[in-house]
Structures are given as structure tokens and as C-alpha cells.
VMD Tcl script that draws the C-alpha trace (Angstrom):
set ca {
  {-150.66 -132.43 116.30}
  {-149.88 -134.40 119.49}
  {-147.70 -137.51 119.34}
  {-148.25 -140.12 122.06}
  {-146.75 -143.47 122.93}
  {-149.00 -146.48 123.33}
  {-148.23 -146.35 127.07}
  {-149.49 -142.75 127.21}
  {-152.64 -143.72 125.35}
  {-153.16 -146.59 127.80}
  {-152.96 -144.10 130.68}
  {-155.92 -142.23 129.17}
  {-157.93 -145.13 127.76}
  {-157.10 -148.18 129.88}
  {-156.74 -151.60 128.30}
  {-153.78 -153.94 127.81}
  {-150.78 -153.33 125.57}
  {-149.70 -156.07 123.18}
  {-146.31 -155.34 121.67}
  {-144.08 -152.34 122.32}
  {-145.45 -149.76 124.74}
  {-143.00 -147.24 123.25}
  {-144.69 -147.24 119.83}
  {-145.47 -143.62 118.93}
  {-148.53 -142.45 117.02}
  {-149.67 -139.03 115.89}
  {-153.07 -138.88 114.21}
  {-155.64 -141.51 113.28}
  {-156.84 -143.15 110.08}
  {-158.79 -146.10 108.71}
  {-157.11 -149.49 108.32}
  {-157.02 -149.03 104.55}
  {-155.43 -145.58 104.50}
  {-153.35 -145.45 107.69}
  {-149.66 -144.58 107.52}
  {-146.93 -145.93 109.83}
  {-147.16 -142.97 112.21}
  {-150.95 -143.27 112.64}
  {-153.34 -145.17 114.89}
  {-156.07 -147.43 113.49}
  {-158.71 -149.60 115.10}
  {-160.14 -153.04 114.58}
  {-163.82 -153.31 115.48}
  {-164.31 -157.06 114.95}
  {-162.43 -160.16 113.74}
  {-164.05 -159.97 110.29}
  {-161.61 -157.16 109.46}
  {-158.51 -159.17 110.44}
  {-157.21 -159.40 106.87}
  {-157.37 -155.59 106.50}
  {-155.65 -155.17 109.87}
  {-152.79 -157.50 108.93}
  {-152.17 -155.62 105.68}
  {-152.61 -152.15 107.20}
  {-149.60 -149.83 107.46}
  {-150.92 -148.37 110.75}
  {-148.25 -148.03 113.41}
  {-150.56 -149.26 116.16}
  {-154.11 -150.52 116.55}
  {-156.87 -150.43 119.11}
  {-158.46 -153.90 119.14}
  {-161.13 -155.84 121.10}
  {-159.73 -157.34 124.28}
  {-161.18 -160.75 123.37}
  {-159.38 -160.86 120.01}
  {-157.55 -164.16 119.74}
  {-155.21 -163.41 116.84}
  {-151.66 -162.22 116.28}
  {-151.16 -158.89 114.48}
  {-147.94 -157.33 113.20}
  {-148.68 -153.99 114.85}
  {-148.45 -153.03 118.50}
  {-151.98 -153.08 119.92}
  {-154.00 -151.64 122.75}
  {-156.63 -154.28 123.61}
  {-159.75 -152.81 125.21}
  {-163.32 -153.93 125.89}
  {-165.00 -151.29 123.72}
  {-162.55 -150.47 120.90}
  {-164.96 -148.14 119.10}
  {-165.47 -145.91 122.15}
  {-161.74 -146.04 122.94}
  {-160.90 -144.99 119.39}
  {-163.30 -142.06 119.67}
  {-161.48 -140.87 122.79}
  {-158.14 -141.43 121.06}
  {-159.22 -139.17 118.18}
  {-159.94 -136.39 120.68}
  {-156.45 -136.83 122.12}
  {-154.52 -137.12 118.85}
  {-156.50 -134.74 116.64}
  {-158.10 -132.19 118.98}
  {-160.31 -129.38 117.71}
  {-158.33 -126.20 117.04}
  {-158.26 -123.87 120.02}
  {-160.10 -120.57 119.49}
  {-159.20 -117.47 121.42}
  {-162.04 -115.77 123.32}
  {-163.18 -112.38 122.12}
  {-166.04 -110.52 120.45}
  {-165.77 -109.68 116.76}
  {-166.27 -106.03 115.88}
  {-169.19 -106.85 113.56}
  {-171.21 -108.71 116.24}
  {-174.39 -106.95 117.42}
  {-174.99 -107.35 121.15}
  {-177.88 -105.84 123.09}
  {-176.85 -103.53 125.90}
  {-178.55 -105.61 128.58}
  {-177.27 -108.99 127.33}
  {-175.03 -110.76 129.85}
  {-171.86 -112.26 128.42}
  {-169.84 -114.61 130.63}
  {-166.05 -114.77 130.83}
  {-163.90 -116.21 128.03}
  {-166.74 -116.19 125.49}
  {-166.05 -116.08 121.76}
  {-168.60 -114.35 119.50}
  {-167.94 -114.53 115.76}
  {-168.51 -112.15 112.85}
  {-172.07 -110.99 112.27}
  {-173.51 -112.75 115.32}
  {-176.54 -111.18 117.00}
  {-177.26 -111.40 120.75}
  {-180.74 -110.21 121.71}
  {-181.99 -108.17 124.63}
  {-181.84 -109.91 127.99}
  {-179.95 -112.91 126.63}
  {-177.46 -114.67 128.88}
  {-174.35 -116.37 127.47}
  {-172.48 -118.60 129.95}
  {-168.74 -118.84 130.43}
  {-166.52 -120.16 127.62}
  {-169.31 -120.39 125.06}
  {-168.53 -120.06 121.36}
  {-171.07 -118.34 119.09}
  {-170.09 -118.85 115.45}
  {-170.37 -116.46 112.53}
  {-173.92 -115.19 111.88}
  {-175.26 -117.05 114.91}
  {-178.39 -115.60 116.50}
  {-179.33 -115.71 120.18}
  {-182.83 -114.33 120.62}
  {-184.11 -112.08 123.41}
  {-184.12 -113.64 126.88}
  {-182.52 -116.87 125.64}
  {-180.10 -118.50 128.08}
  {-177.00 -120.57 127.35}
  {-175.13 -122.50 130.03}
  {-171.36 -122.88 130.10}
  {-169.08 -124.31 127.38}
  {-171.72 -124.34 124.65}
  {-170.61 -124.37 121.01}
  {-172.91 -122.86 118.40}
  {-171.45 -123.20 114.92}
  {-172.08 -120.78 112.07}
  {-175.70 -119.74 111.45}
  {-177.12 -121.64 114.41}
  {-180.21 -119.92 115.82}
  {-181.63 -119.98 119.34}
  {-184.97 -118.18 119.38}
  {-186.35 -116.00 122.17}
  {-186.73 -117.47 125.62}
  {-185.13 -120.84 124.84}
  {-182.80 -122.44 127.37}
  {-179.61 -124.41 126.73}
  {-177.76 -126.30 129.44}
  {-174.01 -126.82 129.67}
  {-171.83 -128.20 126.84}
  {-174.60 -128.07 124.25}
  {-173.42 -128.24 120.62}
  {-175.45 -126.81 117.72}
  {-174.12 -127.49 114.24}
  {-174.50 -125.06 111.32}
  {-178.04 -124.07 110.46}
  {-179.71 -125.65 113.50}
  {-182.82 -123.75 114.58}
  {-183.98 -124.02 118.19}
  {-187.35 -122.57 119.08}
  {-189.05 -121.63 115.82}
  {-192.84 -121.66 116.06}
  {-194.51 -125.04 116.08}
  {-196.94 -125.88 113.29}
  {-199.98 -124.76 115.28}
  {-203.05 -124.05 113.15}
  {-206.80 -124.13 113.61}
  {-209.44 -124.04 110.86}
  {-211.47 -120.85 111.19}
  {-214.69 -120.84 109.18}
  {-216.70 -118.28 111.11}
  {-214.20 -115.40 110.89}
  {-212.81 -116.04 107.43}
  {-213.93 -112.72 106.00}
  {-213.94 -112.79 102.23}
  {-212.22 -116.16 102.03}
  {-214.80 -118.70 100.90}
  {-215.07 -121.79 103.07}
  {-212.72 -120.65 105.86}
  {-209.00 -120.23 106.48}
  {-206.18 -121.44 108.68}
  {-205.66 -119.40 111.85}
  {-202.21 -119.43 113.43}
  {-202.14 -120.54 117.06}
  {-199.51 -118.55 119.01}
  {-196.76 -120.77 120.39}
  {-196.27 -119.68 123.99}
  {-193.80 -122.34 125.17}
  {-190.06 -122.57 124.58}
  {-187.40 -125.22 123.93}
  {-185.18 -126.58 126.70}
  {-181.99 -128.44 125.77}
  {-180.42 -130.05 128.82}
  {-176.70 -130.69 129.38}
  {-174.56 -132.40 126.71}
  {-177.18 -132.30 123.97}
  {-175.83 -132.22 120.38}
  {-177.97 -131.02 117.48}
  {-176.96 -131.70 113.87}
  {-176.84 -129.33 110.92}
  {-180.19 -127.93 109.72}
  {-182.13 -129.75 112.41}
  {-185.20 -127.89 113.69}
  {-186.72 -128.17 117.16}
  {-190.00 -126.27 117.51}
  {-191.05 -124.36 120.60}
  {-194.05 -125.63 122.55}
  {-197.57 -124.36 122.06}
  {-198.21 -124.13 125.80}
  {-195.82 -126.53 127.53}
  {-192.14 -126.58 126.58}
  {-190.41 -128.86 124.11}
  {-187.74 -130.68 126.16}
  {-184.62 -132.50 124.96}
  {-183.10 -134.27 127.95}
  {-179.48 -134.76 128.99}
  {-177.12 -136.41 126.52}
  {-179.50 -136.65 123.56}
  {-177.73 -136.78 120.19}
  {-179.55 -135.56 117.09}
  {-178.25 -136.01 113.55}
  {-178.70 -133.62 110.61}
  {-182.03 -132.53 109.13}
  {-184.32 -133.83 111.85}
  {-187.70 -132.24 112.59}
  {-188.93 -132.30 116.20}
  {-192.33 -130.65 116.51}
  {-193.84 -128.66 119.36}
  {-194.39 -130.12 122.84}
  {-192.25 -133.22 122.22}
  {-190.06 -134.67 124.93}
  {-186.98 -136.76 124.08}
  {-185.56 -138.85 126.94}
  {-181.97 -138.79 128.11}
  {-179.22 -140.35 125.98}
  {-181.52 -141.11 123.07}
  {-179.96 -140.91 119.59}
  {-181.91 -139.99 116.45}
  {-180.48 -140.38 112.94}
  {-180.85 -138.02 109.98}
  {-184.14 -137.00 108.38}
  {-186.36 -138.46 111.09}
  {-189.62 -136.59 111.66}
  {-191.38 -136.50 115.03}
  {-194.82 -134.91 115.15}
  {-196.13 -132.80 118.01}
  {-196.71 -133.86 121.62}
  {-194.88 -137.17 121.27}
  {-192.76 -138.47 124.15}
  {-189.77 -140.69 123.42}
  {-188.12 -142.43 126.37}
  {-184.52 -142.68 127.49}
  {-181.79 -144.70 125.73}
  {-183.81 -145.06 122.53}
  {-182.37 -145.24 119.01}
  {-184.42 -143.84 116.14}
  {-183.21 -144.74 112.64}
  {-182.84 -142.38 109.71}
  {-186.03 -141.17 107.98}
  {-188.24 -142.74 110.63}
  {-191.71 -141.15 110.80}
  {-193.42 -140.84 114.19}
  {-196.90 -139.34 114.36}
  {-198.07 -137.03 117.13}
  {-199.38 -137.66 120.65}
  {-197.58 -140.99 121.04}
  {-195.63 -142.43 123.95}
  {-192.55 -144.55 123.28}
  {-191.02 -146.24 126.31}
  {-187.34 -146.43 127.27}
  {-184.82 -148.53 125.32}
  {-186.69 -148.80 122.06}
  {-184.93 -149.08 118.69}
  {-186.90 -147.92 115.64}
  {-185.36 -149.09 112.36}
  {-184.60 -146.69 109.52}
  {-187.60 -145.64 107.45}
  {-190.10 -147.07 109.91}
  {-193.54 -145.48 110.30}
  {-194.71 -145.40 113.93}
  {-198.45 -144.82 114.31}
  {-199.16 -146.15 117.81}
  {-197.65 -146.19 121.28}
  {-194.71 -148.49 121.99}
  {-194.94 -149.81 125.54}
  {-192.26 -152.52 125.59}
  {-188.51 -152.18 124.92}
  {-187.23 -153.83 121.76}
  {-186.54 -153.35 118.06}
  {-189.43 -152.23 115.84}
  {-189.41 -152.27 112.02}
  {-192.00 -151.60 109.33}
  {-189.88 -151.30 106.22}
  {-190.71 -153.46 103.17}
  {-187.47 -155.06 101.93}
  {-186.02 -154.03 98.60}
  {-187.17 -156.09 95.62}
  {-187.22 -155.92 91.83}
  {-189.77 -153.45 90.49}
  {-191.77 -156.10 88.66}
  {-192.02 -158.16 91.85}
  {-193.10 -155.09 93.79}
  {-195.88 -154.36 91.28}
  {-197.24 -157.89 91.57}
  {-197.11 -157.78 95.39}
  {-198.77 -154.36 95.45}
  {-201.58 -155.67 93.27}
  {-202.16 -158.56 95.70}
  {-202.02 -156.15 98.66}
  {-204.90 -154.11 97.22}
  {-207.05 -157.25 97.28}
  {-205.96 -158.32 100.76}
  {-209.18 -157.20 102.50}
  {-211.37 -159.09 100.05}
  {-209.15 -162.17 100.48}
  {-209.50 -162.01 104.27}
  {-213.29 -161.86 103.97}
  {-213.29 -164.88 101.65}
  {-211.12 -166.85 104.07}
  {-213.47 -166.02 106.96}
  {-216.47 -167.14 104.87}
  {-214.75 -170.44 104.08}
  {-213.84 -170.95 107.76}
  {-217.47 -170.43 108.77}
  {-218.67 -172.94 106.15}
  {-216.10 -175.47 107.38}
  {-217.35 -175.06 110.94}
  {-220.94 -175.65 109.75}
  {-219.88 -178.92 108.15}
}
mol new
graphics top color blue
foreach p $ca { graphics top sphere $p radius 0.5 }
foreach p [lrange $ca 0 end-1] q [lrange $ca 1 end] { graphics top cylinder $p $q radius 0.2 }
display resetview
């Protein structure tokens, strides 16, 4: 594990050193659990008491912090982002040697770039193209004619279905599925055969999924291929675990979506949006740039102005909730009564 002085960290991260520039740190930890050889970070003044009692050898702090601390500090405008870069420096991912495991199954006409690593049990389909320095984890599947750019990392059991396209530096976490069929069905009554009343007919999904550069997809997240047009995830989008993105959606650049969100088909989400965990967004909507949707929010109409949108009922005691729910059921009747009273008042 690398050991760096505060001066060396400053060379990478910028900022201003408070205290000894020769302070050495190797590894990172929280304020509560840091040891004297580790680096911690202080996000805001409300954690000052924890910082003062922390054993961390050095801290990254906000540059507007007006307080003395016992540790040497690197003061920087965005301490959270700086700490993230410091983690990459002090605790880098283990280096993996390129090579193809003997148990991998690779089609004869697949094109494999230089310095690629393909793990045990991986399958590379016919006509697939794997760019330079990609890493395909154990049991990963790259379907026929799929294309990966350079420096992509696909962790164990990630799947890229046929014809899908990944840009450069894309990361797929374990169990991610890119390009499964969208939920395309049509009710077929005329040709139902012996099935009384009709049946669901599967609509072939002829599009693909395109992940642009620097997209990251969390574990067990599914992005469906388009029915006709492609499903597109633009540059820099970050997706958490267990998200469902249906066919023909488009997610704008540098948008972040938290776990368990569900986005129905043909919805477009703009750039620099933030979608909270378990948010539900119905299909065929347009959400403009720079929108924040709070966790658990149900979105049923277009959002045309940037801002924060919330539709979650706050937590309350169960008995209170039952009383409020009972009143809610009578809300329409109450509105009609109020309108009737207003009309009578106008008459008088």
C-alpha cells in the first residue's frame, strides 16, 4: 500500500497544507476508526468534535474551515471529492495481469484487443469486439456482435447481450445485464388459438443498448434493449444497484440514479439529474436537465423545469396514518361540498 506525505498528496489534489507537510499517511479511514498512519476527512464543521478526538494522522478539510485541529490538514474547496481521489492514490485497486483463462470460450471471429484479461468461464460471442485493456470477469458473457471500447471493466457474471455497444472506461458490476429484451407485449385476441379471450404476443426487440464513455452500472441492474430505437445511457452516467431501465429510454450525461429506481419505457431523463432510491418513473415522459427526484417519489408527468421534486408522505404513527387515510378517501366529496358552499356564498 502506498505511503505519501501531505506534500505529495497536495501535488495530486491541490489545496493548502496546515501543519507539517512531511506528515506521512498510508491508507484511509473514517474519523471514528482511523489510526495514526491513516488519512481521514472532515466534510463539515458539525463533525469538529469527532475530528478533534480522531487518531487520524492527517485530515482533508474544507478550505473555509475556521477552526484549529490537532492533526496536519490539507484544506481544499471540495473535501469529499478530494478524499475520493486520495483513496484511489492510497488504496488503489489490485493490478491484474492481462491474459485469457483456459476455461474461457471465445468465438473464432471475435476480436480481442491488446492487454485484455478474460476470466474463468467467460464467453465471448461471434463477431464481438473487445477493446484494449478491458477486463472481463469470471462467467462474464459478451454476446455476438457486441462491442466494448477500451479500458472497460466487467466484473463477475456481468452480461452484455448481442449487438450492444459500450464506450471507453465503462464499469459493469456483478450481475449487471445490458441488452435483455424490453417488456414488449401486445394483446392478441384474434390469433389466440385455443386460449379463451386472447393472449399476450411478444414484440421482438430490434434495438440495442448503447453505454457511452465513463458509464458505471451497479450490481444486478438491468438495462433493456430498445424495441426499435436504441436505449442510450450517455457519458458519465452513474447507476446504483438493482435499477431497472426499460426499453427506448435515454439517460442524459452525468445523471446519477440511486438503488431500486424503476424507469418505464421510452422515458427521457436529462443531463445532470439525480434520481433518488426507489423512485418510480412511468413511461413516455420527458424530464429536463438538472432535476432532482427525491427517494421513493412517483413521477407520472413530464418535468419541464429544473428543481427538486418530492411526492413522499412523511413517516407517521400507524394510528395517525389510518385516520389520515380515512380522510383522504373522502377528499373528493369534501371538495364538492366546499364548492357548493362557495357558490351559495356568492349567491348571497
